[in-house]
LUMBATI-612625 format. One line per 3 residues: for each residue x, y, z of N, C-alpha, C, O, CB. Coordinates in nm, 3 decimals. Glycine has a CB too. Example, Ala and Ser with C-alpha at 12.3 -4.5 7.8 and 13.67 -1.06 7.14 Angstrom:
2
1.319:-0.569:0.780:1.230:-0.450:0.780:1.320:-0.330:0.780:1.424:-0.332:0.846:1.131:-0.447:0.905 ~ 1.285:-0.225:0.708:1.367:-0.106:0.714:1.290:0.003:0.787:1.341:0.114:0.804:1.408:-0.060:0.572
//
This chain:
97
-0.392:-1.229:1.302:-0.524:-1.235:1.242:-0.509:-1.299:1.105:-0.426:-1.257:1.025:-0.591:-1.094:1.233 ~ -0.589:-1.397:1.079:-0.588:-1.462:0.949:-0.694:-1.401:0.858:-0.774:-1.318:0.901:-0.612:-1.613:0.964 ~ -0.692:-1.442:0.734:-0.784:-1.385:0.636:-0.929:-1.420:0.671:-1.019:-1.339:0.648:-0.750:-1.436:0.495
-0.952:-1.539:0.725:-1.088:-1.577:0.763:-1.146:-1.487:0.871:-1.264:-1.453:0.868:-1.089:-1.721:0.810 ~ -1.062:-1.449:0.966:-1.108:-1.358:1.072:-1.137:-1.220:1.012:-1.233:-1.154:1.051:-1.001:-1.347:1.186 ~ -1.054:-1.178:0.918:-1.079:-1.050:0.851:-1.210:-1.049:0.775:-1.284:-0.951:0.779:-0.966:-1.018:0.756
-1.239:-1.160:0.706:-1.366:-1.170:0.634:-1.483:-1.168:0.732:-1.586:-1.106:0.706:-1.370:-1.298:0.548 ~ -1.466:-1.238:0.846:-1.573:-1.239:0.947:-1.596:-1.098:1.003:-1.710:-1.059:1.026:-1.538:-1.337:1.061 ~ -1.488:-1.023:1.025:-1.503:-0.887:1.076:-1.573:-0.796:0.973:-1.658:-0.715:1.010:-1.366:-0.828:1.112
-1.537:-0.811:0.847:-1.603:-0.730:0.743:-1.751:-0.765:0.737:-1.836:-0.676:0.725:-1.535:-0.754:0.604 ~ -1.782:-0.893:0.745:-1.923:-0.935:0.741:-2.000:-0.882:0.862:-2.109:-0.828:0.847:-1.933:-1.088:0.735 ~ -1.942:-0.899:0.980:-2.010:-0.851:1.102:-2.025:-0.699:1.098:-2.128:-0.646:1.138:-1.932:-0.893:1.229
-1.923:-0.630:1.052:-1.931:-0.484:1.041:-2.038:-0.440:0.943:-2.107:-0.341:0.967:-1.798:-0.428:0.998 ~ -2.052:-0.513:0.833:-2.155:-0.479:0.734:-2.294:-0.502:0.792:-2.386:-0.423:0.769:-2.137:-0.561:0.606 ~ -2.309:-0.610:0.867:-2.439:-0.636:0.929:-2.473:-0.526:1.029:-2.586:-0.476:1.033:-2.440:-0.774:0.999
-2.374:-0.488:1.111:-2.399:-0.383:1.211:-2.426:-0.249:1.142:-2.515:-0.175:1.184:-2.278:-0.370:1.307 ~ -2.351:-0.218:1.038:-2.364:-0.087:0.974:-2.493:-0.074:0.894:-2.555:0.033:0.895:-2.245:-0.062:0.883 ~ -2.534:-0.179:0.826:-2.644:-0.164:0.731:-2.775:-0.229:0.776:-2.880:-0.200:0.720:-2.605:-0.222:0.601
-2.771:-0.318:0.878:-2.894:-0.388:0.917:-2.957:-0.329:1.043:-3.078:-0.340:1.062:-2.864:-0.534:0.939 ~ -2.877:-0.268:1.128:-2.931:-0.213:1.252:-2.967:-0.067:1.229:-2.883:0.012:1.186:-2.829:-0.229:1.370 ~ -3.091:-0.031:1.259:-3.138:0.106:1.239:-3.189:0.167:1.369:-3.296:0.228:1.372:-3.248:0.110:1.132
-3.113:0.150:1.477:-3.153:0.204:1.607:-3.084:0.339:1.625:-2.962:0.345:1.641:-3.115:0.106:1.724 ~ -3.160:0.445:1.622:-3.104:0.579:1.636:-3.139:0.643:1.770:-3.111:0.761:1.790:-3.152:0.668:1.524 ~ -3.200:0.567:1.860:-3.245:0.627:1.986:-3.133:0.641:2.089:-3.142:0.726:2.177:-3.357:0.545:2.044
-3.028:0.560:2.081:-2.921:0.563:2.181:-2.805:0.651:2.141:-2.805:0.710:2.033:-2.872:0.423:2.207 ~ -2.706:0.659:2.229:-2.589:0.743:2.200:-2.490:0.678:2.103:-2.395:0.742:2.059:-2.518:0.776:2.329 ~ -2.511:0.551:2.069:-2.418:0.479:1.981:-2.468:0.484:1.837:-2.582:0.450:1.808:-2.401:0.331:2.028
-2.381:0.528:1.750:-2.414:0.530:1.607:-2.364:0.397:1.548:-2.244:0.380:1.526:-2.349:0.655:1.533 ~ -2.455:0.304:1.522:-2.417:0.170:1.476:-2.358:0.171:1.336:-2.282:0.080:1.301:-2.536:0.078:1.479 ~ -2.390:0.269:1.256:-2.331:0.278:1.122:-2.182:0.303:1.134:-2.103:0.241:1.063:-2.399:0.392:1.040
-2.142:0.394:1.223:-2.000:0.423:1.241:-1.927:0.303:1.301:-1.816:0.270:1.260:-1.981:0.547:1.331 ~ -1.990:0.238:1.399:-1.929:0.120:1.461:-1.909:0.010:1.356:-1.804:-0.053:1.353:-2.016:0.067:1.578 ~ -2.008:-0.013:1.272:-1.997:-0.114:1.167:-1.888:-0.083:1.066:-1.814:-0.172:1.023:-2.128:-0.129:1.096
-1.877:0.043:1.027:-1.773:0.082:0.931:-1.634:0.065:0.992:-1.542:0.021:0.925:-1.793:0.228:0.884 ~ -1.620:0.099:1.120:-1.490:0.082:1.187:-1.453:-0.066:1.195:-1.336:-0.101:1.175:-1.494:0.143:1.329 ~ -1.549:-0.151:1.223:-1.521:-0.296:1.228:-1.486:-0.348:1.088:-1.397:-0.432:1.074:-1.644:-0.373:1.285
-1.554:-0.299:0.986:-1.521:-0.340:0.849:-1.379:-0.296:0.812:-1.305:-0.373:0.751:-1.621:-0.281:0.748 ~ -1.340:-0.174:0.848:-1.205:-0.126:0.819:-1.101:-0.208:0.894:-0.993:-0.237:0.841:-1.191:0.022:0.856 ~ -1.133:-0.247:1.018:-1.041:-0.332:1.094:-1.025:-0.468:1.026:-0.914:-0.522:1.021:-1.091:-0.351:1.239
-1.133:-0.523:0.974:-1.125:-0.650:0.902:-1.044:-0.640:0.774:-0.965:-0.729:0.742:-1.263:-0.700:0.871 ~ -1.063:-0.530:0.701:-0.986:-0.509:0.577:-0.838:-0.492:0.610:-0.753:-0.548:0.541:-1.038:-0.386:0.500 ~ -0.807:-0.415:0.714:-0.667:-0.397:0.755:-0.607:-0.530:0.800:-0.491:-0.558:0.770:-0.657:-0.293:0.868
-0.685:-0.611:0.870:-0.636:-0.742:0.913:-0.608:-0.835:0.798:-0.509:-0.908:0.799:-0.734:-0.806:1.006 ~ -0.695:-0.833:0.697:-0.671:-0.917:0.578:-0.547:-0.871:0.504:-0.467:-0.953:0.459:-0.793:-0.914:0.484 ~ -0.531:-0.740:0.490:-0.414:-0.688:0.420:-0.286:-0.723:0.495:-0.187:-0.764:0.435:-0.425:-0.535:0.403
-0.288:-0.706:0.628:-0.170:-0.737:0.709:-0.139:-0.886:0.705:-0.022:-0.924:0.698:-0.192:-0.691:0.853 ~ -0.240:-0.969:0.709:-0.220:-1.114:0.701:-0.159:-1.153:0.567:-0.071:-1.238:0.561:-0.352:-1.187:0.722 ~ -0.205:-1.091:0.460:-0.149:-1.118:0.328:-0.002:-1.075:0.320:0.082:-1.147:0.267:-0.230:-1.045:0.220
0.028:-0.957:0.374:0.166:-0.907:0.370:0.261:-0.994:0.452:0.374:-1.018:0.410:0.171:-0.763:0.421 ~ 0.216:-1.041:0.567:0.301:-1.125:0.651:0.321:-1.262:0.587:0.431:-1.317:0.593:0.240:-1.141:0.792 ~ 0.217:-1.317:0.525:0.226:-1.449:0.463:0.312:-1.446:0.337:0.371:-1.549:0.302:0.088:-1.500:0.430
0.322:-1.334:0.270:0.396:-1.325:0.143:0.518:-1.236:0.155:0.548:-1.158:0.064:0.306:-1.275:0.033 ~ 0.586:-1.248:0.266:0.709:-1.170:0.282:0.815:-1.218:0.184:0.820:-1.336:0.151:0.762:-1.181:0.426 ~ 0.898:-1.127:0.139:1.010:-1.167:0.055:1.129:-1.193:0.144:1.158:-1.118:0.237:1.043:-1.058:-0.051
1.198:-1.300:0.114:1.315:-1.336:0.191:1.437:-1.268:0.131:1.438:-1.239:0.011:1.333:-1.490:0.195 ~ 1.541:-1.242:0.211:1.659:-1.171:0.160:1.723:-1.240:0.041:1.774:-1.172:-0.048:1.760:-1.157:0.270 ~ 1.722:-1.374:0.036:1.786:-1.441:-0.077:1.701:-1.436:-0.203:1.749:-1.470:-0.311:1.815:-1.585:-0.042
1.575:-1.392:-0.192:1.489:-1.381:-0.308:1.468:-1.237:-0.353:1.388:-1.211:-0.443:1.356:-1.444:-0.278 ~ 1.538:-1.143:-0.292:1.520:-1.003:-0.330:1.565:-0.975:-0.472:1.508:-0.890:-0.540:1.594:-0.914:-0.234 ~ 1.667:-1.046:-0.517:1.724:-1.022:-0.649:1.672:-1.126:-0.747:1.750:-1.191:-0.816:1.878:-1.024:-0.645
1.542:-1.142:-0.753:1.482:-1.242:-0.840:1.513:-1.208:-0.985:1.495:-1.094:-1.029:1.330:-1.251:-0.818 ~ 1.560:-1.306:-1.058:1.588:-1.286:-1.198:1.729:-1.237:-1.226:1.767:-1.225:-1.342:1.492:-1.191:-1.254 ~ 1.806:-1.209:-1.124:1.943:-1.162:-1.143:2.038:-1.279:-1.123:2.034:-1.345:-1.019:1.978:-1.044:-1.046
2.123:-1.304:-1.221:2.220:-1.412:-1.212:2.342:-1.362:-1.138:2.393:-1.254:-1.164:2.258:-1.465:-1.353 ~ 2.388:-1.443:-1.045:2.507:-1.406:-0.969:2.628:-1.403:-1.062:2.636:-1.485:-1.153:2.530:-1.503:-0.851 ~ 2.723:-1.313:-1.041:2.837:-1.299:-1.133:2.919:-1.428:-1.149:2.964:-1.457:-1.260:2.928:-1.190:-1.085
2.938:-1.505:-1.043:3.018:-1.627:-1.055:2.947:-1.731:-1.141:3.012:-1.804:-1.216:3.047:-1.686:-0.916 ~ 2.814:-1.738:-1.133:2.738:-1.832:-1.216:2.738:-1.784:-1.360:2.753:-1.865:-1.452:2.593:-1.846:-1.164 ~ 2.721:-1.656:-1.380:2.721:-1.601:-1.515:2.857:-1.623:-1.583:2.863:-1.648:-1.703:2.687:-1.452:-1.513
2.963:-1.615:-1.507:3.098:-1.635:-1.561:3.116:-1.777:-1.612:3.185:-1.799:-1.711:3.204:-1.603:-1.454 ~ 3.055:-1.875:-1.545:3.067:-2.015:-1.587:3.002:-2.040:-1.723:3.051:-2.122:-1.801:3.005:-2.106:-1.482 ~ 2.894:-1.969:-1.751:2.818:-1.994:-1.873:2.839:-1.886:-1.979:2.758:-1.873:-2.071:2.672:-2.004:-1.841
2.943:-1.812:-1.966:2.970:-1.704:-2.060:3.007:-1.762:-2.197:3.082:-1.859:-2.205:3.083:-1.614:-2.008 ~ 2.954:-1.703:-2.304:2.985:-1.749:-2.439:3.082:-1.654:-2.510:3.115:-1.675:-2.627:2.858:-1.762:-2.520 ~ 3.126:-1.553:-2.441:3.221:-1.459:-2.500:3.360:-1.522:-2.503:3.396:-1.597:-2.412:3.222:-1.325:-2.422
3.439:-1.492:-2.606:3.574:-1.549:-2.610:3.660:-1.491:-2.497:3.640:-1.380:-2.450:3.639:-1.522:-2.747 ~ 3.757:-1.571:-2.457:3.846:-1.527:-2.351:3.931:-1.410:-2.396:3.955:-1.392:-2.516:3.936:-1.642:-2.305 ~ 3.975:-1.331:-2.303:4.058:-1.215:-2.334:4.199:-1.258:-2.375:4.268:-1.184:-2.445:4.063:-1.119:-2.214
4.242:-1.375:-2.332:4.375:-1.423:-2.364:4.363:-1.537:-2.466:4.274:-1.621:-2.452:4.451:-1.470:-2.236 ~ 4.451:-1.542:-2.568:4.444:-1.652:-2.665:4.507:-1.779:-2.608:4.592:-1.773:-2.519:4.514:-1.611:-2.797 ~ 4.464:-1.893:-2.659:4.521:-2.020:-2.616:4.656:-2.040:-2.684:4.677:-1.995:-2.797:4.425:-2.137:-2.648
4.746:-2.108:-2.616:4.879:-2.135:-2.671:4.878:-2.250:-2.771:4.970:-2.261:-2.852:4.976:-2.165:-2.559 ~ 4.779:-2.333:-2.766:4.773:-2.449:-2.854:4.629:-2.467:-2.904:4.534:-2.412:-2.847:4.822:-2.578:-2.781 ~ 4.614:-2.545:-3.010:4.481:-2.574:-3.061:4.416:-2.684:-2.978:4.484:-2.769:-2.920:4.488:-2.614:-3.210
4.287:-2.680:-2.973:4.214:-2.781:-2.899:4.171:-2.889:-2.997:4.108:-2.859:-3.099:4.091:-2.720:-2.824 ~ 4.205:-3.013:-2.967:4.169:-3.125:-3.052:4.031:-3.176:-3.010:4.013:-3.225:-2.898:4.275:-3.240:-3.043 ~ 3.934:-3.164:-3.100:3.798:-3.206:-3.070:3.761:-3.335:-3.142:3.643:-3.369:-3.150:3.701:-3.096:-3.108
3.859:-3.406:-3.194:3.834:-3.531:-3.264:3.788:-3.636:-3.162:3.850:-3.650:-3.056:3.962:-3.579:-3.340 ~ 3.681:-3.710:-3.192:3.638:-3.815:-3.100:3.746:-3.920:-3.081:3.824:-3.947:-3.173:3.509:-3.880:-3.150 ~ 3.752:-3.979:-2.964:3.862:-4.072:-2.931:3.862:-4.195:-3.019:3.969:-4.251:-3.043:3.852:-4.115:-2.786
3.749:-4.240:-3.068:3.750:-4.360:-3.153:3.813:-4.335:-3.289:3.853:-4.430:-3.356:3.608:-4.411:-3.171 ~ 3.823:-4.210:-3.333:3.886:-4.178:-3.461:4.031:-4.137:-3.446:4.103:-4.134:-3.546:3.811:-4.068:-3.529 ~ 4.076:-4.108:-3.329:4.212:-4.059:-3.310:4.315:-4.168:-3.344:4.416:-4.139:-3.409:4.232:-4.010:-3.166
4.291:-4.290:-3.300:4.389:-4.397:-3.322:4.392:-4.444:-3.466:4.498:-4.485:-3.513:4.360:-4.513:-3.231 ~ 4.281:-4.441:-3.539:4.273:-4.492:-3.675:4.345:-4.400:-3.774:4.404:-4.449:-3.870:4.128:-4.509:-3.716 ~ 4.342:-4.270:-3.753:4.394:-4.177:-3.852:4.535:-4.131:-3.820:4.588:-4.046:-3.892:4.304:-4.059:-3.863
4.598:-4.180:-3.720:4.734:-4.134:-3.687:4.836:-4.233:-3.730:4.955:-4.210:-3.710:4.749:-4.109:-3.539
//
């Protein structure tokens, strides 16, 4: 059931519940209309829930995976480097040596 069908059921149920005033028969049209409206509301809710399901890979929205976080870590390493890192641009290395 799509949302359009749910809206149509709510509309038809409202018309049956509030526009028909026949009390001579064994059928209570107010109750029938309310039941149809509830079915339409349930159908719209179910259609919304099915259309907006969360996928397993999206369950952890906003959480960075540990391997990705490790790549972008700004904390210093636990082990010191054995040598200094030369950050001099290559065009200056040959001129000053």
